[in-house]
DOFI-781539 format. One record per residue (C-alpha): residue number from 1; residue in one letter; x, y, z. Coordinates in steps of 0.2 Angstrom, whole numbers, plus 5000, padded with zeros to 4 digits. Example, Ala and Ser with C-alpha at 12.3 -4.5 7.8 and 13.67 -1.06 7.14 Angstrom:
# residues 2
+-----+------+------+------+------+
| pos | code |   xx |   yy |   zz |
+-----+------+------+------+------+
|   1 |    A | 5062 | 4978 | 5039 |
|   2 |    S | 5068 | 4995 | 5036 |
+-----+------+------+------+------+
This chain:
# residues 232
+-----+------+------+------+------+
| pos | code |   xx |   yy |   zz |
+-----+------+------+------+------+
|   1 |    X | 5682 | 5498 | 5562 |
|   2 |    X | 5679 | 5515 | 5571 |
|   3 |    X | 5662 | 5517 | 5561 |
|   4 |    X | 5656 | 5500 | 5567 |
|   5 |    X | 5661 | 5504 | 5585 |
|   6 |    X | 5652 | 5520 | 5583 |
|   7 |    X | 5636 | 5512 | 5576 |
|   8 |    X | 5636 | 5499 | 5590 |
|   9 |    X | 5638 | 5513 | 5603 |
|  10 |    X | 5624 | 5523 | 5596 |
|  11 |    X | 5613 | 5508 | 5595 |
|  12 |    X | 5617 | 5504 | 5615 |
|  13 |    X | 5612 | 5523 | 5618 |
|  14 |    X | 5597 | 5523 | 5608 |
|  15 |    X | 5592 | 5506 | 5617 |
|  16 |    X | 5595 | 5514 | 5634 |
|  17 |    X | 5586 | 5530 | 5629 |
|  18 |    X | 5570 | 5521 | 5623 |
|  19 |    X | 5568 | 5510 | 5639 |
|  20 |    X | 5569 | 5526 | 5648 |
|  21 |    X | 5556 | 5534 | 5637 |
|  22 |    X | 5544 | 5522 | 5635 |
|  23 |    X | 5540 | 5519 | 5653 |
|  24 |    X | 5523 | 5509 | 5660 |
|  25 |    X | 5515 | 5526 | 5660 |
|  26 |    X | 5519 | 5532 | 5643 |
|  27 |    X | 5516 | 5514 | 5636 |
|  28 |    X | 5498 | 5513 | 5644 |
|  29 |    X | 5495 | 5530 | 5638 |
|  30 |    X | 5499 | 5525 | 5620 |
|  31 |    X | 5488 | 5510 | 5621 |
|  32 |    X | 5474 | 5520 | 5628 |
|  33 |    X | 5475 | 5530 | 5612 |
|  34 |    X | 5476 | 5515 | 5601 |
|  35 |    X | 5458 | 5519 | 5594 |
|  36 |    X | 5461 | 5534 | 5585 |
|  37 |    X | 5449 | 5548 | 5576 |
|  38 |    X | 5458 | 5545 | 5560 |
|  39 |    X | 5458 | 5525 | 5562 |
|  40 |    X | 5477 | 5526 | 5566 |
|  41 |    X | 5486 | 5518 | 5581 |
|  42 |    X | 5494 | 5532 | 5592 |
|  43 |    X | 5508 | 5532 | 5604 |
|  44 |    X | 5515 | 5545 | 5616 |
|  45 |    X | 5533 | 5547 | 5620 |
|  46 |    X | 5541 | 5561 | 5632 |
|  47 |    X | 5540 | 5574 | 5620 |
|  48 |    X | 5530 | 5569 | 5605 |
|  49 |    X | 5514 | 5561 | 5600 |
|  50 |    X | 5514 | 5549 | 5585 |
|  51 |    X | 5500 | 5542 | 5574 |
|  52 |    X | 5503 | 5528 | 5562 |
|  53 |    X | 5489 | 5524 | 5549 |
|  54 |    X | 5490 | 5508 | 5540 |
|  55 |    X | 5482 | 5502 | 5524 |
|  56 |    X | 5484 | 5488 | 5511 |
|  57 |    X | 5494 | 5500 | 5500 |
|  58 |    X | 5506 | 5507 | 5514 |
|  59 |    X | 5507 | 5517 | 5530 |
|  60 |    X | 5509 | 5534 | 5535 |
|  61 |    X | 5516 | 5542 | 5552 |
|  62 |    X | 5512 | 5559 | 5558 |
|  63 |    X | 5521 | 5568 | 5572 |
|  64 |    X | 5514 | 5581 | 5583 |
|  65 |    X | 5525 | 5591 | 5598 |
|  66 |    X | 5521 | 5596 | 5615 |
|  67 |    X | 5511 | 5610 | 5608 |
|  68 |    X | 5501 | 5598 | 5597 |
|  69 |    X | 5507 | 5605 | 5581 |
|  70 |    X | 5513 | 5596 | 5567 |
|  71 |    X | 5532 | 5593 | 5566 |
|  72 |    X | 5541 | 5597 | 5550 |
|  73 |    X | 5547 | 5579 | 5545 |
|  74 |    X | 5558 | 5583 | 5531 |
|  75 |    X | 5573 | 5580 | 5542 |
|  76 |    X | 5568 | 5565 | 5550 |
|  77 |    X | 5573 | 5548 | 5547 |
|  78 |    X | 5562 | 5533 | 5553 |
|  79 |    X | 5559 | 5514 | 5549 |
|  80 |    X | 5546 | 5503 | 5553 |
|  81 |    X | 5549 | 5484 | 5559 |
|  82 |    X | 5535 | 5473 | 5558 |
|  83 |    X | 5533 | 5458 | 5568 |
|  84 |    X | 5521 | 5443 | 5563 |
|  85 |    X | 5510 | 5436 | 5576 |
|  86 |    X | 5517 | 5419 | 5576 |
|  87 |    X | 5535 | 5424 | 5580 |
|  88 |    X | 5545 | 5436 | 5591 |
|  89 |    X | 5559 | 5439 | 5577 |
|  90 |    X | 5557 | 5454 | 5567 |
|  91 |    X | 5549 | 5450 | 5550 |
|  92 |    X | 5554 | 5464 | 5539 |
|  93 |    X | 5560 | 5482 | 5540 |
|  94 |    X | 5557 | 5497 | 5529 |
|  95 |    X | 5562 | 5514 | 5529 |
|  96 |    X | 5549 | 5528 | 5528 |
|  97 |    X | 5551 | 5543 | 5517 |
|  98 |    X | 5544 | 5561 | 5520 |
|  99 |    X | 5528 | 5563 | 5511 |
| 100 |    X | 5525 | 5576 | 5497 |
| 101 |    X | 5525 | 5594 | 5504 |
| 102 |    X | 5508 | 5601 | 5509 |
| 103 |    X | 5501 | 5617 | 5505 |
| 104 |    X | 5514 | 5627 | 5516 |
| 105 |    X | 5527 | 5616 | 5507 |
| 106 |    X | 5531 | 5607 | 5524 |
| 107 |    X | 5530 | 5588 | 5524 |
| 108 |    X | 5521 | 5584 | 5540 |
| 109 |    X | 5521 | 5565 | 5538 |
| 110 |    X | 5532 | 5550 | 5534 |
| 111 |    X | 5527 | 5537 | 5522 |
| 112 |    X | 5528 | 5520 | 5516 |
| 113 |    X | 5521 | 5515 | 5500 |
| 114 |    X | 5521 | 5495 | 5499 |
| 115 |    X | 5508 | 5480 | 5499 |
| 116 |    X | 5503 | 5477 | 5517 |
| 117 |    X | 5489 | 5466 | 5512 |
| 118 |    X | 5498 | 5451 | 5518 |
| 119 |    X | 5500 | 5458 | 5535 |
| 120 |    X | 5487 | 5449 | 5548 |
| 121 |    X | 5474 | 5460 | 5552 |
| 122 |    X | 5475 | 5454 | 5570 |
| 123 |    X | 5490 | 5451 | 5581 |
| 124 |    X | 5504 | 5459 | 5571 |
| 125 |    X | 5514 | 5473 | 5578 |
| 126 |    X | 5525 | 5487 | 5571 |
| 127 |    X | 5540 | 5495 | 5580 |
| 128 |    X | 5545 | 5513 | 5573 |
| 129 |    X | 5562 | 5521 | 5576 |
| 130 |    X | 5562 | 5540 | 5574 |
| 131 |    X | 5578 | 5549 | 5573 |
| 132 |    X | 5582 | 5568 | 5570 |
| 133 |    X | 5568 | 5575 | 5580 |
| 134 |    X | 5570 | 5594 | 5583 |
| 135 |    X | 5568 | 5594 | 5602 |
| 136 |    X | 5585 | 5592 | 5609 |
| 137 |    X | 5577 | 5583 | 5624 |
| 138 |    X | 5572 | 5569 | 5613 |
| 139 |    X | 5581 | 5568 | 5598 |
| 140 |    X | 5576 | 5550 | 5595 |
| 141 |    X | 5561 | 5540 | 5598 |
| 142 |    X | 5555 | 5522 | 5597 |
| 143 |    X | 5538 | 5515 | 5600 |
| 144 |    X | 5527 | 5501 | 5597 |
| 145 |    X | 5509 | 5500 | 5589 |
| 146 |    X | 5497 | 5486 | 5585 |
| 147 |    X | 5495 | 5484 | 5566 |
| 148 |    X | 5477 | 5490 | 5563 |
| 149 |    X | 5470 | 5493 | 5545 |
| 150 |    X | 5462 | 5510 | 5545 |
| 151 |    X | 5451 | 5520 | 5532 |
| 152 |    X | 5464 | 5531 | 5523 |
| 153 |    X | 5454 | 5533 | 5508 |
| 154 |    X | 5460 | 5517 | 5498 |
| 155 |    X | 5449 | 5505 | 5492 |
| 156 |    X | 5451 | 5486 | 5489 |
| 157 |    X | 5442 | 5473 | 5479 |
| 158 |    X | 5437 | 5457 | 5488 |
| 159 |    X | 5428 | 5440 | 5484 |
| 160 |    X | 5410 | 5438 | 5487 |
| 161 |    X | 5407 | 5425 | 5500 |
| 162 |    X | 5390 | 5416 | 5508 |
| 163 |    X | 5391 | 5429 | 5521 |
| 164 |    X | 5389 | 5444 | 5507 |
| 165 |    X | 5373 | 5437 | 5501 |
| 166 |    X | 5362 | 5447 | 5513 |
| 167 |    X | 5370 | 5463 | 5511 |
| 168 |    X | 5369 | 5460 | 5491 |
| 169 |    X | 5350 | 5457 | 5494 |
| 170 |    X | 5347 | 5472 | 5503 |
| 171 |    X | 5358 | 5484 | 5493 |
| 172 |    X | 5350 | 5476 | 5477 |
| 173 |    X | 5355 | 5488 | 5465 |
| 174 |    X | 5372 | 5495 | 5458 |
| 175 |    X | 5376 | 5513 | 5465 |
| 176 |    X | 5384 | 5517 | 5449 |
| 177 |    X | 5373 | 5510 | 5434 |
| 178 |    X | 5357 | 5509 | 5445 |
| 179 |    X | 5353 | 5492 | 5438 |
| 180 |    X | 5350 | 5477 | 5448 |
| 181 |    X | 5364 | 5465 | 5454 |
| 182 |    X | 5367 | 5448 | 5447 |
| 183 |    X | 5358 | 5441 | 5433 |
| 184 |    X | 5368 | 5439 | 5416 |
| 185 |    X | 5382 | 5450 | 5422 |
| 186 |    X | 5388 | 5436 | 5435 |
| 187 |    X | 5392 | 5439 | 5453 |
| 188 |    X | 5393 | 5457 | 5459 |
| 189 |    X | 5410 | 5465 | 5462 |
| 190 |    X | 5413 | 5468 | 5480 |
| 191 |    X | 5423 | 5485 | 5484 |
| 192 |    X | 5428 | 5489 | 5502 |
| 193 |    X | 5435 | 5504 | 5510 |
| 194 |    X | 5438 | 5505 | 5529 |
| 195 |    X | 5424 | 5496 | 5537 |
| 196 |    X | 5412 | 5497 | 5524 |
| 197 |    X | 5408 | 5489 | 5507 |
| 198 |    X | 5398 | 5491 | 5492 |
| 199 |    X | 5393 | 5480 | 5478 |
| 200 |    X | 5395 | 5484 | 5460 |
| 201 |    X | 5387 | 5477 | 5444 |
| 202 |    X | 5402 | 5474 | 5434 |
| 203 |    X | 5420 | 5480 | 5434 |
| 204 |    X | 5416 | 5495 | 5422 |
| 205 |    X | 5407 | 5501 | 5437 |
| 206 |    X | 5423 | 5498 | 5448 |
| 207 |    X | 5432 | 5512 | 5437 |
| 208 |    X | 5420 | 5525 | 5441 |
| 209 |    X | 5421 | 5521 | 5460 |
| 210 |    X | 5440 | 5521 | 5460 |
| 211 |    X | 5441 | 5538 | 5453 |
| 212 |    X | 5429 | 5545 | 5464 |
| 213 |    X | 5427 | 5534 | 5480 |
| 214 |    X | 5420 | 5548 | 5491 |
| 215 |    X | 5405 | 5549 | 5480 |
| 216 |    X | 5401 | 5530 | 5485 |
| 217 |    X | 5408 | 5529 | 5503 |
| 218 |    X | 5405 | 5545 | 5511 |
| 219 |    X | 5392 | 5547 | 5524 |
| 220 |    X | 5379 | 5552 | 5513 |
| 221 |    X | 5381 | 5539 | 5500 |
| 222 |    X | 5366 | 5527 | 5499 |
| 223 |    X | 5364 | 5512 | 5487 |
| 224 |    X | 5352 | 5521 | 5477 |
| 225 |    X | 5363 | 5536 | 5475 |
| 226 |    X | 5363 | 5536 | 5457 |
| 227 |    X | 5344 | 5534 | 5455 |
| 228 |    X | 5339 | 5549 | 5463 |
| 229 |    X | 5337 | 5544 | 5480 |
| 230 |    X | 5348 | 5556 | 5490 |
| 231 |    X | 5339 | 5557 | 5506 |
| 232 |    X | 5346 | 5541 | 5514 |
+-----+------+------+------+------+
């Protein structure tokens, strides 16, 4: 019973703390930062700056302190609650785990690995609750960000639609094999990363893209990359 009361008291205290932290100014500031350079959604609380990057395979949450330096997240606890656009009730909640240690052996992001492809690309929102923050002036933080799929390097395979026909005609050749799309191989394979798509001749070509996506999705990558035209 004692433990239950303690939990309730903590929840009430957390709710009060959150209300005082995320005032109109902070909420507005977080909204202004929604279009982040990394494709993530950003939020600012009293002492911390958070950035959440979503993909179809999961999410990553980075934490920066007042000095704009990355925070060691190894001692943090965090959970993300997803809200579907069509309902005000929580959809599902998942706990985040510290990422694998970086070069300096300090994890600087909290991650969740799960299939998020079923989450609507527009209208959904995510509430993060973070505790164990190192600054005694703000040991816990709660904030809300819109669910937006960013380019974290993951690639997805989609179906070819009528809207893709012009892009296929413009690309004309497979960037992996250099051969013309279509023909006896059937419809091309559409591969998307972030906001860009490329069309491949077959699934064998897909394996090469999956093993080195930067080669085909970097700023310098061109549809004719494999045919010697590198000056696109």
